[in-house]
Every structure is written in C-alpha cells, then in structure tokens.
C-alpha positions, 0 to 999 in steps of 0.5 A, spaced: 921 889 482 924 884 478 919 878 476 920 872 474 916 868 469 918 861 468 914 856 463 916 848 464 912 843 464 916 839 470 913 841 476 920 839 479 924 843 476 919 850 477 920 848 485 927 846 484 928 853 480 924 857 485 927 855 490 934 857 487 932 865 484 930 865 492 936 863 494 940 868 489 935 874 490 930 873 495 926 880 493 924 878 486 917 876 484 917 869 482 912 865 478 912 858 474 907 856 470 906 848 468 901 850 462 905 853 456 899 856 453 896 859 459 903 862 460 901 865 453 895 867 455 898 871 461 903 874 457 897 876 451 893 879 457 900 882 460 901 886 453 893 888 452 892 891 458 898 895 458 901 891 465 908 890 466 910 885 463 915 879 466 922 882 467 924 875 465 922 869 461 925 863 463 923 857 458 924 850 457 924 847 449 920 840 451 913 841 453 907 837 451 901 842 449 906 847 446 914 847 444 918 852 447 919 855 440 912 856 439 912 860 446 918 864 443 914 865 436 908 867 439 913 872 443 916 874 437 909 876 434 907 881 439 910 888 439 910 889 447 912 881 448 917 881 443 923 885 447 923 881 453 929 877 455 927 870 455 933 865 456 931 857 454 933 852 459 933 845 456 936 839 456 936 839 449 944 840 446 941 839 439 945 846 435 939 845 430 934 847 437 939 852 439 940 857 433 932 856 432 931 859 439 936 864 439 933 866 431 927 866 435 929 871 440 931 868 446 938 871 449 940 865 451 940 858 451 943 853 457 943 846 459 939 844 465 944 843 471 946 837 474 947 840 481 944 845 485 950 849 485 950 849 478 943 851 478 945 858 482 950 860 478 945 859 472 940 863 475 945 869 478 947 869 470 940 870 468 939 875 473 945 879 469 940 878 463 935 882 467 940 888 470 943 889 463 936 890 459 936 896 455 930 900 458 930 896 465 930 902 469 
C-alpha cells in the first residue's frame, strides 16, 4: 500500500491534491496535514514505534508554524526518516530555496501548478519516485 503524507497549511491545496492522487491512483492512502509541527510528531512517532513511514512526503515550504526547510532538516536528522522520498511542492522559484531543499534531502522541488491537469501530471511524476525508490517492495 502506498501512503502519501502531504504537509501544507492551505486546506484548499490539501483538498485539491487529495483529489488528484485519488483520480490518479485510487488505491493509495492519502493523509493531509495542515500543521507541520503535528506532521513532524506523526513522523517521529512512526519512526519511534517502527510503524512503516509514509511512502512519500509532499511538502509545502511557506507555512506559519514551521517552514518546509525545518521539516526537511528534522527528517534528515532522523535515521529512519532521512531515507524517505520528499517532494517539495511550492510557489517559490527562488534558486537559493530550491538548492537548500535539495541539500536537505528533497528528491525534487516542483512549482505548484496553475491547472488541475498539470497537478495530475505532477502527481503521476511524484508516484514514480515511490515506484523507483530503493528498498520499495
């Protein structure tokens, strides 16, 4: 079972992305979390208890309680979580932010699309990271 964890403070973006994953791959499990601190607690609990972590984390950068870079740094510092694929889905196109995300372990940084069809295409590409990820059974 593929589990997606999407962390984004915008509930509209969470709903839209949930629908795109459902349209693209109805058998996945999707969990959207608007609070990055709560998401880090969820990930830490998963790592601590040995519960399988999500197959993919989709992460926004600009959130009020914790920036996406903080979430990436938290994951990079955890021996279980550092090996998970993370795709940053953001409105930012700043080269410095993109480079920092990649340095912190994101497998890709993609710009939030302008249309639902573009979002579907991005979701399909994101799912390739899960399929191609080393150690995926």
